[in-house]
C-alpha positions in Angstrom: -44.4 12.8 -136.5 -46.9 12.2 -133.7 -46.2 9.0 -131.8 -48.8 7.0 -129.9 -47.4 4.7 -127.1 -49.6 1.7 -126.4 -49.5 0.4 -122.8 -51.5 -2.0 -120.8 -54.3 0.2 -119.7 -56.0 1.1 -123.0 -55.9 4.1 -125.3 -57.7 7.3 -125.7 -60.1 8.4 -128.4 -57.6 10.9 -129.6 -55.1 8.1 -130.0 -57.5 6.2 -132.2 -58.1 9.3 -134.4 -54.4 10.0 -134.7 -53.7 6.4 -135.9 -56.8 6.0 -138.0 -57.0 9.3 -139.7 -53.5 10.7 -139.2 -50.0 9.4 -139.7 -49.3 8.7 -136.1 -46.5 6.2 -135.4 -47.1 3.4 -132.9 -44.7 2.2 -130.2 -45.2 -0.4 -127.6 -44.3 0.6 -124.0 -41.9 -1.4 -121.9 -44.7 -2.2 -119.6 -46.8 -3.7 -122.5 -43.9 -5.8 -123.7 -43.4 -7.2 -120.2 -47.1 -7.9 -119.7 -47.2 -9.7 -123.1 -44.3 -11.9 -122.2 -45.7 -12.7 -118.7 -49.1 -13.7 -120.2 -47.4 -15.8 -122.9 -45.5 -17.8 -120.2 -48.9 -18.7 -118.7 -50.3 -19.9 -122.1 -47.1 -21.9 -122.9 -47.4 -23.6 -119.5 -51.0 -24.5 -120.1 -50.2 -25.7 -123.6 -47.7 -28.2 -122.2 -50.3 -29.8 -120.0 -52.5 -32.7 -121.1 -55.7 -31.0 -119.9 -57.6 -29.2 -122.7 -57.9 -25.4 -122.5 -60.3 -23.5 -124.7 -58.5 -21.5 -127.4 -55.1 -23.1 -126.4 -55.6 -26.8 -127.1 -59.2 -27.1 -128.4 -61.2 -26.2 -131.4 -63.4 -23.1 -131.5 -67.1 -22.3 -131.2 -69.2 -25.4 -131.7 -66.0 -27.3 -132.3 -64.6 -26.6 -128.9 -65.1 -30.1 -127.7 -62.2 -31.5 -129.8 -58.8 -31.7 -128.1 -56.0 -30.6 -130.5 -52.7 -32.4 -130.3 -49.5 -30.3 -130.0 -48.3 -31.0 -133.6 -51.6 -29.6 -135.0 -51.9 -26.4 -133.0 -50.0 -24.1 -135.3 -52.1 -25.4 -138.2 -55.2 -24.8 -136.0 -54.3 -21.1 -135.5 -53.5 -20.6 -139.2 -56.7 -22.3 -140.2 -58.9 -20.2 -137.9 -57.6 -17.0 -139.5 -57.9 -18.4 -143.1 -61.4 -19.8 -142.6 -62.7 -16.8 -140.7 -61.4 -14.3 -143.4 -64.7 -14.8 -145.2 -65.9 -11.3 -145.8 -67.8 -10.2 -148.9 -68.9 -7.0 -150.5 -67.2 -3.6 -151.0 -64.0 -2.7 -149.2 -64.2 -1.0 -145.9 -62.6 2.5 -145.7 -58.9 2.7 -144.8 -59.5 4.7 -141.6 -61.9 2.0 -140.3 -59.3 -0.8 -141.0 -56.6 1.2 -139.3 -58.8 1.8 -136.2 -59.8 -1.9 -136.2 -56.1 -3.0 -136.2 -55.0 -0.4 -133.7 -57.7 -1.3 -131.2 -57.0 -5.0 -131.5 -53.4 -4.1 -130.7 -54.6 -2.2 -127.7 -56.3 -5.3 -126.3 -53.3 -7.5 -127.2 -51.0 -5.2 -125.2 -53.2 -5.4 -122.1 -51.4 -8.7 -121.2 -54.7 -10.6 -121.0 -54.6 -12.3 -124.4 -51.5 -14.5 -124.2 -50.1 -13.2 -127.5 -46.3 -13.1 -127.9 -44.6 -9.7 -127.9 -43.3 -10.2 -131.5 -46.8 -10.6 -132.8 -47.8 -7.3 -131.2 -44.8 -5.7 -132.7 -45.6 -7.0 -136.1 -49.1 -5.4 -135.8 -47.5 -2.1 -135.0 -45.0 -2.5 -137.8 -47.7 -3.1 -140.4 -49.6 0.0 -139.3 -46.4 2.1 -139.2 -45.6 1.0 -142.7 -49.0 2.2 -144.0 -50.1 -1.3 -145.0 -53.9 -1.6 -144.8 -55.5 -5.1 -145.1 -58.4 -5.5 -147.5 -61.5 -5.8 -145.3 -65.0 -6.3 -146.7 -68.3 -4.8 -145.7 -70.1 -8.0 -144.7 -68.9 -10.8 -142.4 -69.4 -9.5 -138.8 -72.4 -10.3 -136.6 -70.8 -8.3 -133.7 -70.3 -11.5 -131.7 -67.9 -13.0 -131.0 -66.7 -9.5 -131.9 -65.9 -8.5 -135.5 -64.6 -11.9 -136.5 -64.4 -11.7 -140.3 -63.0 -8.1 -140.5 -60.3 -8.9 -137.8 -59.5 -12.2 -139.7 -58.7 -10.3 -142.8 -56.3 -8.1 -140.8 -54.7 -11.2 -139.2 -54.3 -12.7 -142.6 -52.1 -9.8 -143.6 -49.9 -10.4 -140.5 -49.4 -13.9 -141.8 -48.3 -12.5 -145.2 -51.4 -13.9 -146.9 -54.4 -12.3 -148.7 -54.4 -8.8 -150.2 -53.6 -5.4 -148.7 -53.3 -1.8 -149.8 -49.9 -0.3 -149.7 -49.2 3.3 -148.7 -49.5 4.3 -152.4 -53.1 3.1 -152.4 -52.5 0.1 -154.7 -53.8 -3.3 -153.6 -51.3 -6.1 -153.9 -50.5 -9.4 -152.2 -49.8 -8.8 -148.5 -46.7 -11.0 -148.6 -45.1 -8.7 -151.2 -45.9 -5.6 -149.2 -44.4 -7.0 -146.0 -41.3 -8.2 -147.8 -40.7 -4.7 -149.3 -40.7 -3.2 -145.9 -38.6 -5.9 -144.2 -41.5 -7.2 -142.1 -41.4 -10.9 -141.3 -44.8 -12.7 -141.5 -45.9 -14.1 -138.1 -46.1 -17.9 -137.4 -49.0 -18.1 -135.1 -48.8 -20.3 -132.0 -51.4 -21.5 -129.4 -54.2 -19.0 -128.7 -52.8 -16.3 -131.0 -55.1 -16.8 -134.0 -58.1 -16.7 -131.8 -56.8 -13.6 -129.8 -56.4 -11.7 -133.0 -60.0 -12.2 -134.1 -62.1 -12.0 -130.9 -63.0 -8.3 -130.3 -65.4 -5.4 -130.8 -62.7 -3.3 -132.4 -64.3 -2.4 -135.6 -67.6 -1.2 -134.1 -65.6 0.7 -131.4 -63.4 2.4 -134.0 -66.4 3.5 -136.0 -68.0 4.8 -132.8 -65.0 6.9 -131.9 -64.8 8.4 -135.4 -68.6 9.0 -135.5 -68.4 10.9 -132.2 -65.6 13.1 -133.5 -67.6 13.9 -136.6 -70.9 14.5 -134.8 -69.2 16.9 -132.3 -68.5 19.2 -135.3 -71.9 18.5 -136.9 -73.9 19.4 -133.8 -72.0 22.7 -133.6 -72.7 23.2 -137.3 -76.4 22.5 -136.8 -76.6 25.1 -134.0 -75.1 27.6 -136.4 -77.4 26.8 -139.3 -80.4 26.8 -137.0 -79.4 30.3 -135.8 -79.0 31.5 -139.4 -82.4 30.2 -140.3 -83.9 31.9 -137.2 -82.3 35.1 -138.3 -83.5 34.7 -142.0 -87.0 34.0 -140.8 -87.0 37.1 -138.6 -87.5 34.9 -135.5 -87.0 35.8 -131.9 -83.9 35.0 -130.0 -85.6 35.5 -126.6 -86.3 31.7 -126.5 -82.6 31.1 -126.2 -82.2 33.0 -122.9 -80.1 31.0 -120.4 -82.8 31.4 -117.6 -85.3 29.5 -119.8 -83.0 26.6 -120.3 -81.8 26.6 -116.7 -85.3 25.5 -115.5 -85.0 22.4 -117.7 -81.4 21.6 -117.0 -80.3 19.2 -119.7 -76.7 20.0 -120.4 -76.9 19.5 -124.1 -79.9 21.8 -124.4 -78.2 24.6 -122.6 -75.1 24.2 -124.7 -77.1 24.4 -128.0 -79.0 27.4 -126.9 -75.8 29.2 -125.8 -74.3 28.5 -129.2 -77.2 29.8 -131.1 -77.3 32.9 -128.9 -73.6 33.5 -129.5 -74.1 33.3 -133.3 -77.1 35.8 -133.2 -75.4 38.4 -131.0 -75.7 41.8 -132.6 -78.2 40.8 -135.2 -80.7 43.4 -136.5 -82.9 40.7 -138.1 -84.2 38.9 -135.0 -87.7 39.9 -133.7 -88.8 41.8 -136.8 -92.1 40.9 -138.6 -92.9 41.9 -142.1 -96.4 40.3 -142.3 -99.8 41.6 -141.1 -100.1 39.0 -138.4 -97.1 39.3 -136.0 -96.0 36.0 -134.6 -96.4 35.3 -130.9 -94.1 32.3 -131.2 -91.9 30.8 -133.9 -92.5 27.4 -135.3 -91.3 24.4 -133.4 -88.5 23.7 -135.9 -87.0 27.1 -135.0 -88.1 27.5 -131.4 -87.3 24.0 -130.3 -83.9 23.7 -132.1 -81.9 23.7 -128.8 -84.2 20.9 -127.3 -83.6 18.6 -130.3 -79.9 19.3 -130.7 -79.5 19.2 -127.0 -81.0 15.8 -126.7 -78.6 14.6 -129.3 -75.7 16.1 -127.5 -76.7 14.3 -124.3 -77.0 11.0 -126.3 -73.4 11.7 -127.5 -72.3 12.1 -123.9 -73.6 8.7 -123.0 -72.1 7.1 -126.1 -68.8 8.8 -125.3 -68.9 7.2 -121.8 -69.4 3.8 -123.3 -66.6 4.4 -125.8 -64.2 5.4 -123.0 -65.0 2.3 -121.0 -64.5 0.1 -124.0 -61.2 1.8 -124.9 -60.0 0.8 -121.4 -61.2 -2.8 -121.8 -59.5 -6.0 -122.8 -61.9 -7.8 -125.0 -61.0 -11.4 -125.8 -62.0 -15.0 -125.0 -60.5 -16.7 -123.2 -58.6 -14.2 -121.2 -55.4 -14.6 -119.2 -55.9 -13.3 -115.6 -53.2 -12.0 -113.3 -53.4 -15.1 -111.1 -52.5 -17.4 -114.0 -56.0 -18.6 -114.8 -57.2 -18.7 -118.4 -60.9 -18.3 -118.3 -63.7 -18.2 -120.9 -66.1 -15.3 -120.8 -68.6 -13.3 -122.8 -66.9 -9.9 -122.9 -66.6 -10.0 -126.7 -70.4 -9.4 -127.0 -71.0 -6.2 -128.8 -74.2 -5.1 -127.1 -72.8 -2.1 -125.1 -71.3 -0.6 -128.2 -74.2 -1.6 -130.6 -76.9 0.1 -128.5 -75.2 3.5 -128.5 -74.3 3.2 -132.2 -78.1 2.8 -132.9 -79.0 5.5 -130.4 -76.7 8.0 -132.3 -78.3 7.1 -135.6 -81.7 8.0 -134.1 -80.5 11.3 -132.8 -78.8 12.2 -136.1 -81.9 11.4 -138.0 -84.0 13.8 -135.8 -81.4 16.5 -136.2 -81.5 16.1 -139.9 -85.3 16.1 -139.9 -85.6 19.4 -138.0 -83.0 21.1 -140.2 -85.0 20.1 -143.3 -88.1 21.6 -141.8 -86.4 24.9 -141.4 -85.1 24.8 -144.9 -88.6 24.1 -146.2 -90.0 27.0 -144.2 -87.4 29.4 -145.8 -88.5 28.3 -149.3 -92.3 28.6 -148.7 -93.6 32.1 -149.4 -96.6 31.5 -147.1 -94.3 30.8 -144.1 -91.1 32.6 -144.8 -92.3 36.1 -143.8 -91.5 38.1 -146.9 -88.9 36.0 -148.7 -89.4 35.2 -152.4 -90.8 31.8 -153.3 -88.0 29.1 -153.2 -85.5 32.0 -152.7 -85.7 32.4 -156.5 -84.4 35.4 -158.3 -87.4 35.6 -160.6 -89.9 33.1 -159.3 -91.6 31.2 -162.2 -88.7 31.9 -164.5 -86.4 30.6 -161.8 -87.0 27.6 -159.6 -84.5 28.7 -157.0 -83.7 26.1 -154.3 -86.9 24.0 -154.9 -85.0 20.8 -155.8 -82.2 21.4 -153.3 -84.9 20.9 -150.7 -86.0 17.7 -152.6 -82.5 16.4 -152.2 -82.4 17.3 -148.6 -85.8 15.6 -148.0 -84.5 12.4 -149.8 -81.5 12.4 -147.4 -83.8 12.8 -144.4 -86.0 9.9 -145.5 -82.9 7.7 -145.8 -81.8 8.9 -142.3 -85.1 7.7 -140.9 -84.5 4.2 -142.5 -81.0 4.2 -141.1 -82.4 5.0 -137.6 -84.1 1.5 -137.4 -81.9 -0.3 -134.8 -79.6 -3.1 -135.9 -79.1 -4.2 -132.3 -82.7 -5.1 -131.9 -82.0 -8.0 -134.3 -80.1 -11.2 -133.7 -79.5 -14.3 -135.8 -78.0 -17.6 -134.5 -74.7 -18.9 -135.8 -72.0 -21.6 -135.2 -74.5 -24.5 -134.9 -76.5 -22.5 -132.2 -73.4 -22.1 -130.0 -73.4 -18.4 -130.8 -77.2 -18.1 -130.5 -77.5 -14.4 -129.7 -75.4 -11.8 -131.5 -75.3 -8.0 -131.3 -75.2 -6.9 -134.9 -73.0 -4.0 -133.7 -70.9 -3.9 -136.9 -74.1 -3.3 -138.9 -75.1 -0.6 -136.5 -71.7 1.1 -137.0 -71.8 0.8 -140.8 -75.2 2.5 -141.0 -74.2 5.2 -138.5 -71.3 6.1 -140.8 -73.8 6.6 -143.7 -76.1 8.6 -141.4 -73.2 10.9 -140.4 -72.3 11.3 -144.0 -76.0 12.2 -144.9 -76.3 14.5 -142.0 -73.4 16.6 -143.2 -75.2 17.0 -146.6 -78.5 18.0 -144.9 -76.8 20.7 -142.8 -75.0 21.9 -145.9 -78.3 22.4 -147.7 -79.7 24.4 -144.7 -76.5 26.5 -144.7 -76.9 27.2 -148.4 -80.6 28.2 -148.1 -80.2 30.3 -144.9 -77.2 32.3 -146.1 -79.0 33.1 -149.3 -82.2 34.1 -147.4 -80.2 36.4 -145.1 -78.7 38.2 -148.1 -82.2 38.7 -149.5 -83.2 40.6 -146.4 -82.4 44.1 -147.3 -82.1 47.1 -145.0 -81.2 45.1 -141.8 -77.8 43.8 -140.9 -77.2 40.2 -139.8 -75.1 39.3 -136.8 -71.3 39.6 -137.1 -71.0 35.8 -136.9 -73.5 35.4 -139.7 -71.6 37.9 -141.9 -68.4 35.9 -141.2 -70.1 32.7 -142.3 -71.4 34.3 -145.5 -68.1 35.7 -146.4 -66.2 32.5 -145.7 -68.8 30.4 -147.6 -68.7 32.6 -150.6 -64.9 32.5 -150.6 -65.2 28.7 -150.5 -67.3 28.6 -153.7 -70.8 28.5 -152.0 -72.5 31.0 -154.3 -75.1 33.6 -153.1 -78.4 34.8 -154.6 -79.0 35.1 -158.3 -80.6 33.6 -161.3 -80.8 29.8 -161.6 -77.6 28.0 -162.3 -76.2 24.5 -162.2 -76.8 23.8 -158.5 -74.9 20.6 -157.7 -71.5 22.3 -157.6 -72.8 24.9 -155.1 -74.2 22.2 -152.9 -70.9 20.2 -153.2 -69.1 23.3 -152.1 -71.4 23.8 -149.1 -70.9 20.1 -148.2 -67.2 20.5 -148.2 -67.4 23.7 -146.2 -69.4 21.9 -143.4 -67.5 18.6 -143.7 -64.1 20.3 -143.3 -65.2 22.2 -140.2 -64.9 25.5 -141.9 -68.4 26.6 -140.9 -67.5 26.2 -137.2 -64.1 27.9 -137.8 -65.7 30.9 -139.4 -68.1 31.4 -136.4 -65.6 30.8 -133.7 -63.3 33.5 -135.1 -66.1 35.9 -134.0 -67.7 34.2 -131.0 -64.9 32.2 -129.5 -65.2 28.5 -128.9 -68.6 27.0 -129.2 -69.8 24.5 -126.7 
């Protein structure tokens, strides 16, 4: 079993994916345990002094002006977790909760939070046991961090609330901890607050979205190439020298991918109508520019994620010189902006894919293909309504592209008077990524059918490999009308599982 060791200097995106989506085991490094203990000594020393210190001996948020006596501080930490575990709505996906917990553990292990080593070890034990707290859709404003979602996770550490066991059954958290010999934590000064105050949920969803989009952008390059081929378009616009004079890295990568897919095709550059095209339509000719801009957006988002993965996000923080200082590092704006930016890019990628699909289905623009790629047009409707479904998904993508981070709503009696809405940005991006997968699947379904309807000319070897792999996966080819939903579901699974990219890369080598 793969093991992820958490130290003091952050974690990698691959670590997050291994824990969130895989069965990776977590261990704390000796360095992290020593840093935890050293920071805790500082917090204990401050707790013993009469002077109030925020998060150690005071209330929180708008209640920070009250000094809390030593005998009430354990109750204070329990109460902040219980009161902040106020989420509502559907349950959040298991992989999101695991990423959320793991990233909070990452910050705890930095040595800047003042949490005891045994609390960090309990966090690791819960994840290793496959116990997943029940976290709800609504409750985070993205500032101070993802408070309600993290509170539901902290509640499980206390042996309270509900959690999902490794068998997928939701039960009382205390029962699940007991069955696995995990002792619930008794929180002390600062610890309740330290477990709640971070951008971990939105960061976890960003990391997973970037991983998914990396595959989807390669998939979109492939389907764009297949559509170009099916429309008898020209691959001359993909020449490297044309993209070198507008040197956006993503654009060059997308064009190179499309060119690799089309190598050896007999379909490109042929015209079957009476008015030969000088240029292909924008949705075909400008595919590298749109996909490339999205790739460059991903590169920026990845840079933000890497910086955040190396960060210690908490308030207050324990500094190496022994100070415990309040700060605003929990604000989710850096992550929220790129989450919204990715949703915009994904919407545009879906939009251009749908335009190519529509072109394949329109006899007036498809250059010799049958209407709607139907077997017997009029008797058969072909892929008419598959394009309706794709269009509906694109329209939702446009709605999801409206930024959440442009909004703010005051809370905590105006103490927290500007919030990031980063959690909301992350949640809608997950839906956008899900929809984009379906949109690309519909283009794949249409383009492979259209290529097979071109008789007498051979498609590129990579295109043939895609068609063969898709058909083997249950994505049916041309023929009379049939129940279409299962075919589209098979195409969705083919794209979602990375099999489209795998089929091409067996011929072309790794795509960019």
